[in-house]
C-alpha positions as CSV (number, residue, x, y, z in Angstrom):
1,X,-121.7,-140.9,127.9
2,X,-120.2,-137.8,126.1
3,X,-120.0,-136.3,129.5
4,X,-118.2,-139.3,130.7
5,X,-116.3,-138.7,127.9
6,X,-115.4,-135.2,128.2
7,X,-115.1,-135.0,131.7
8,X,-111.6,-138.2,131.5
9,X,-110.4,-136.3,128.4
10,X,-110.3,-133.0,130.5
11,X,-109.0,-135.4,133.4
12,X,-105.9,-136.9,130.7
13,X,-104.9,-133.6,129.7
14,X,-104.4,-131.9,133.2
15,X,-102.5,-136.0,134.3
16,X,-100.3,-135.4,130.8
17,X,-99.4,-131.4,131.3
18,X,-98.6,-132.0,134.9
19,X,-96.4,-135.4,134.3
20,X,-94.6,-133.0,132.0
21,X,-94.8,-129.6,133.6
22,X,-92.0,-131.1,136.0
23,X,-88.7,-132.6,134.4
24,X,-89.3,-129.9,131.5
25,X,-89.4,-127.0,134.6
26,X,-85.9,-128.7,135.6
27,X,-84.5,-129.0,132.5
28,X,-84.9,-124.8,132.0
29,X,-84.4,-124.4,135.8
30,X,-80.9,-125.4,134.6
31,X,-80.0,-124.6,131.3
32,X,-81.0,-121.0,133.0
33,X,-79.0,-120.6,135.5
34,X,-75.8,-122.5,133.7
35,X,-76.9,-119.5,130.7
36,X,-77.1,-116.6,134.2
37,X,-74.0,-117.8,135.2
38,X,-75.6,-119.0,138.6
39,X,-74.5,-122.7,138.7
40,X,-71.1,-123.9,135.8
41,X,-72.0,-125.9,132.9
42,X,-69.7,-128.5,135.2
43,X,-70.5,-132.9,134.1
44,X,-72.7,-132.4,137.8
45,X,-75.2,-129.8,136.1
46,X,-75.1,-131.5,133.7
47,X,-76.0,-135.3,134.1
48,X,-79.5,-133.5,135.8
49,X,-80.2,-131.4,132.9
50,X,-79.3,-135.8,130.9
51,X,-81.5,-137.7,133.7
52,X,-85.3,-135.4,133.1
53,X,-84.5,-135.1,129.5
54,X,-84.7,-138.9,130.0
55,X,-87.6,-139.4,132.2
56,X,-89.3,-136.3,129.2
57,X,-88.7,-139.1,126.9
58,X,-89.5,-142.1,128.8
59,X,-93.3,-140.7,129.0
60,X,-93.5,-139.4,125.8
61,X,-92.6,-143.2,124.8
62,X,-95.5,-145.0,127.2
63,X,-97.9,-142.9,126.9
64,X,-97.3,-143.4,122.7
65,X,-97.6,-147.2,123.2
66,X,-99.9,-147.1,125.2
67,X,-102.0,-145.1,123.4
68,X,-101.4,-147.5,119.5
69,X,-101.8,-150.5,122.3
70,X,-105.8,-149.2,123.1
71,X,-106.3,-148.0,119.8
72,X,-105.7,-151.8,118.6
73,X,-102.3,-150.8,117.0
74,X,-99.6,-152.7,118.1
75,X,-98.4,-154.9,115.8
76,X,-98.1,-158.6,117.9
77,X,-95.3,-160.8,116.2
78,X,-97.0,-164.2,117.4
79,X,-95.2,-167.3,118.1
80,X,-96.3,-170.4,119.9
81,X,-93.7,-169.7,122.3
82,X,-93.6,-172.2,126.2
83,X,-95.0,-168.6,129.3
84,X,-93.5,-171.5,131.9
85,X,-90.1,-170.6,130.7
86,X,-90.3,-167.6,129.9
87,X,-92.7,-166.5,133.1
88,X,-89.2,-168.6,134.8
89,X,-87.0,-166.1,132.8
90,X,-88.6,-162.8,134.3
91,X,-88.2,-164.1,138.2
92,X,-84.6,-165.2,138.2
93,X,-84.3,-161.4,136.1
94,X,-85.6,-160.7,139.1
95,X,-83.7,-162.5,142.3
96,X,-81.0,-159.9,142.9
97,X,-83.0,-157.5,143.2
98,X,-85.7,-158.9,145.8
99,X,-81.9,-160.6,147.2
100,X,-81.9,-157.3,148.4
101,X,-84.8,-157.3,150.4
102,X,-84.4,-160.9,151.5
103,X,-87.8,-161.3,149.4
104,X,-88.2,-164.6,147.8
105,X,-89.8,-165.4,144.1
106,X,-91.5,-169.1,144.1
107,X,-92.2,-170.3,140.6
108,X,-94.9,-172.5,139.9
109,X,-94.0,-172.9,135.7
110,X,-94.4,-175.3,134.5
111,X,-94.4,-176.0,130.1
112,X,-97.8,-174.1,128.9
113,X,-97.5,-173.0,125.4
114,X,-98.9,-170.7,124.1
115,X,-99.5,-168.1,120.9
116,X,-98.2,-165.2,121.8
117,X,-95.9,-162.0,121.1
118,X,-92.7,-162.8,124.0
119,X,-91.4,-159.1,124.6
120,X,-94.3,-157.5,125.1
121,X,-96.2,-160.5,127.2
122,X,-92.4,-160.4,129.4
123,X,-93.0,-156.8,129.9
124,X,-95.8,-157.4,131.2
125,X,-95.4,-160.1,133.8
126,X,-92.2,-157.6,134.7
127,X,-93.6,-154.7,135.7
128,X,-96.2,-156.9,137.6
129,X,-93.9,-158.8,139.3
130,X,-92.0,-155.5,140.0
131,X,-94.8,-154.0,141.0
132,X,-95.0,-156.7,143.8
133,X,-91.4,-156.5,144.8
134,X,-92.5,-153.2,145.8
135,X,-95.4,-153.7,147.6
136,X,-93.8,-156.2,150.1
137,X,-91.8,-155.8,153.0
138,X,-88.6,-156.4,153.3
139,X,-88.5,-160.6,154.2
140,X,-92.1,-161.3,152.9
141,X,-92.5,-163.7,149.2
142,X,-93.8,-163.1,145.9
143,X,-95.5,-166.1,144.1
144,X,-95.7,-166.3,140.0
145,X,-97.5,-169.6,138.8
146,X,-98.9,-170.9,135.1
147,X,-101.9,-172.1,134.8
148,X,-103.2,-173.8,130.9
149,X,-106.8,-174.1,130.4
150,X,-108.3,-175.7,127.2
151,X,-108.6,-171.7,125.7
152,X,-106.7,-170.0,127.8
153,X,-103.5,-169.4,129.8
154,X,-103.0,-168.1,132.7
155,X,-100.2,-166.1,134.9
156,X,-100.3,-165.1,138.4
157,X,-98.9,-162.8,139.8
158,X,-99.5,-163.2,143.8
159,X,-97.5,-161.5,146.6
160,X,-97.9,-161.3,150.8
161,X,-98.3,-156.9,151.2
162,X,-101.1,-155.1,152.2
163,X,-103.2,-155.2,149.3
164,X,-104.7,-152.8,147.0
165,X,-107.4,-150.5,148.7
166,X,-111.2,-150.8,147.9
167,X,-112.3,-148.2,146.5
168,X,-108.8,-148.7,144.2
169,X,-109.6,-152.3,142.6
170,X,-112.1,-150.9,140.4
171,X,-109.3,-148.0,139.1
172,X,-105.9,-149.6,139.5
173,X,-105.4,-149.9,135.4
174,X,-106.3,-146.3,134.4
175,X,-103.7,-144.4,133.0
176,X,-101.2,-142.7,136.3
177,X,-102.4,-143.9,139.3
178,X,-99.9,-144.4,141.8
179,X,-97.9,-145.9,144.5
180,X,-99.1,-143.2,147.1
181,X,-102.9,-144.1,145.6
182,X,-102.3,-147.7,145.7
183,X,-100.7,-149.9,147.3
184,X,-98.0,-149.2,149.1
185,X,-95.4,-148.0,146.8
186,X,-95.3,-150.8,144.4
187,X,-97.1,-148.8,141.4
188,X,-95.3,-146.1,141.5
189,X,-92.7,-144.6,138.3
190,X,-94.8,-143.0,135.7
191,X,-98.3,-144.5,136.8
192,X,-98.7,-145.9,133.0
193,X,-96.9,-149.6,133.6
194,X,-100.5,-151.2,134.8
195,X,-102.7,-149.0,132.2
196,X,-99.9,-150.3,129.4
197,X,-99.7,-154.4,130.8
198,X,-103.6,-153.8,130.6
199,X,-104.1,-152.3,126.4
200,X,-100.3,-155.5,125.7
201,X,-103.3,-158.2,127.4
202,X,-106.7,-157.2,125.9
203,X,-104.1,-156.4,121.9
204,X,-104.1,-160.3,122.3
205,X,-107.6,-160.6,122.8
206,X,-106.9,-162.0,126.6
207,X,-107.0,-159.9,129.3
208,X,-105.8,-158.1,132.8
209,X,-107.8,-158.2,136.8
210,X,-106.7,-158.3,139.9
211,X,-108.1,-159.4,143.9
212,X,-106.8,-158.7,147.2
213,X,-106.5,-162.7,149.1
214,X,-108.0,-162.7,152.1
215,X,-105.2,-163.9,154.1
216,X,-103.6,-160.2,152.9
217,X,-101.4,-159.9,149.9
218,X,-103.0,-158.9,146.4
219,X,-103.3,-161.3,143.0
220,X,-102.9,-160.0,139.3
221,X,-103.5,-162.7,136.7
222,X,-103.3,-162.4,133.7
223,X,-104.8,-164.1,130.9
224,X,-103.9,-165.5,127.2
225,X,-105.9,-166.9,124.9
226,X,-103.5,-170.0,123.8
227,X,-104.3,-170.0,120.0
228,X,-103.8,-166.5,118.4
229,X,-107.4,-164.6,118.0
230,X,-108.5,-162.4,115.0
């Protein structure tokens, strides 16, 4: 167990170093070129430096948020919130981008009240929906559903894309898992979104899981306790 943990830490350190190297190298390269007079400090070149600095900042923020969530240090501001209405808002926010690719977003989201941190849950659902939209072909479909059980509330995000490769299902929520390693470009970006989403779900006392559908596509299931735990 100690050897596995040591290996995990070494891999994480290597992954983080890899992620930081690209934007830092680009920033240094452009600044050196300006300093040496190879290129002029034009707004266009400064915009590239600013963009890379922003990418670096977002990565650091994501890593900090993930560390806090996994260590149980996230302060949740829980209130009784209609999860159905929350999910519907997220769906509406993504409809314009989906419509550009003729992707339909359907939502079966009845009123379902749970004691949750609204912005955190909205972050989870938005990540899942953005991934699903990116995973399906033009003209595809994504379905969001909210279900109420006696002690829990579940949100499912289902797409009709290619699904998750079988060997990646056990590790899809690991840090730095990307679209080139997982189901289409839907899990791109910095490779931290799903790891953060699951950590936030678990901070609520819930969980986040995924399974492939026999007819094709994947379903991500967010389970939240209806009442706050702990």
